N, C-alpha and C positions, 0 to 999 in steps of 0.2 A: 503494499500500500505506499500510497507515496505520502511525505512529510506533507505538512500542512503550509509551508507559504509556498512547496514545488506545485501543490495544487492549483492555488491560489494565481500563479502566473502562468502555467499551463492553463486555466479555461481562461484566461485574459486571451490568451493568443488566439484560441479557439474563437471564444464569441465576434474578435475582429480581424479585421484582414488588420498585418503591419501597418500599413501607412495611415489608418485611422486610428490608430493608438496614441493618448496623451503626452508620448514622450517623443512618438515619433520626429526625427529631420528630414527636411529632405536631404542637407547636406551639412555631417558635425565642423561647421566651418569655424568656430569658436577653439573647440578642441585642436584643429588640424594647426592653426597659430599656432596655438602655444606649444603644440608638440613639434614644427617646423621654428624655434623660439630657444631650442635645444641643443638644437648644431650637433641631433647623435651623427655619430660614422654611417658609412651603408652598410648592410647586416644587420646591423643595429637590432636586436629583440623587444618585442612590445605582447606588456595583456590587458586585455581589455577586458575590463570586469563586467556585468552585466551584457555583456554587448550582445546579445541575443540578437535580431535583426537589423540592427545600427550599419551604416554603412562606414563604419572607423578601420571596419579591418581590412576590407577591398581599398581601402584605399591607403590604408600603411603599408600596405604591397604593393602597389601599385609607387610609391616614392620609394622603395627600393631597398625596406625592413627584410631582412634574414629571414627570423622567424615571427610567426604572429598565432598568439595564442587569443581564444576567446572563451569565456566561463560565462556559464550561464547555471541559474537549475531549474529553466525550463527547459526538457527536451520539445517540447513542442517551438518554442523561438530557437534551437539552433537547425533542427528539422525544416523550420521553414528560409534561416537562410539558406545553408548547403540547397536548398532546390532552385534557389531564387540565382546562384552565383555561378550553379553548372557545374561546368568542369576546373572551373578557376577555385571552386569551395577546394580545392587537392592541396592549395597553396597553403590556408589556416587550418589550425590545429584547433577541434573545436569540442572546447570539455565541457560534458554536465556535471554540476555541482555546484555546490553552497559555498558560498565563496568560505564564511567563518569555516570550514571543517575543510576546504581543500588544504591536499598538501602537493605545492609544486616539488616536480623535479628537476628543476635548471631558478638560476636567477636572474631578472630582466634590467636591460638598460633602458623601462616604461611602464611604468605604472599607470593605466587609465583606467576610467572607474567614473561616468554620468550617471548621475539617479539612483547608484544601487548603495553608498555612503547614508545621508538621512533616512533611509531605511531601517535601519539599525536600530531601534527605538531599546531594546534592553544593555545594558551597560558593559555585560562579559560577551557577546558578540562584539558590539567597540570596540574592548580590549583588543579582542581576537584578530580583530582585522589589524589592525592599527599592531598589531607584533606580526601579520603576517604581510600584511605591505614593505613592514622596515625589516622583517629576513629578507622576502623574495626581489628589493630590487638593490644589484647592484651598487658599491662608496662608487658615489658620483652620478648613479641615476637618476633620476627624474619620475614625481609625482603628480598626473595632473588628476583632477578628483573636482566636480562641477555637485552641490546639493542645492536644495534650496535656499533661498536666503532671508535672513529673518523674515524680510515682508511677503514672503515666499507663500504657498497654500500650505496649511496643518497639516492637509490629508491627498495623499492620490490615491486610486485605486481604489480606493475603500480602505487604506491602512494609516494610522497614524504616521507620520515622518518626523525627524527634527533638524531645526534650522540653524543655520549655521551662518555667518561671516567670516569674509578672508583671515581675522584675528582668529575665530573660536578656531578653525581648522589647522591656523597654523602652529594655537599653541597645544591641539591634539598632537601631533606630530612632530615635537619636539621632544630632545633636542635632537633627533635622529637626523630630519630635515628637517630645512632654512626656508626660507617663503623666498621667493624671486621675484614671484607676482602674481598680481590679482584680477581678476574682471567681472564685474555683476553686468549680467544678461539674462533678457527677458525676452523667452523663448514661448511663441504662440502655439497653439495648440493646433491639429485639424480638425479644429470644432470651430480655430477664434477665440483661448481662452488665454488671457497673459501671464505666464508664471516668469517669476525672477528666480534666477540663479546664480549664484555665487560659487564664480571658479576659483582655483588656487593652481600655481607652477610651481612645485619645492623641489627641492634636488638632496640627495640623502649625501651628508658631507662625507666627504672623500676620503679621510682618515680612517671612517667604521671598519 
């Protein structure tokens, strides 16, 4: 039997076409701008947490990333993503797992998460996530995180969320990571609803 939060997200993808889901972006432009600012070397590795059917992973492959992993707890989302990409899906490693229990077999140059961390309202889940990100990003690597901003929604997809400012996120990930820059961005859902996000770009200390 599926875990409750796995079933929650599988049901969301069964009910609604990917391009009508509230978190859908035609292009992950803000994330890509922050990733480009990292100036990572060719063949760098990246993981997109909660990537589902998002367009980020194929965009990273096109940018020359050598190893791209998508982790999502919804098998429905991953199956839809692979079907949409066709043969190109073979260039991406799709992993169905709850990020709070996932054990990666490698370290990454880039960790990206748009809209997973803010669903972790249990302090123990947050602590596990932060510990995993800290261990999984190579020294000198980058963490790009997007959550609802303080003025953003209090709930999403029927679930409560934790909202953050850039300073809040920087404090959560200190001292292993340092805040490089941040951005407030208003995402307009396919239904026309505005959602305010906080984006941060953090770098892991090279000496760790």
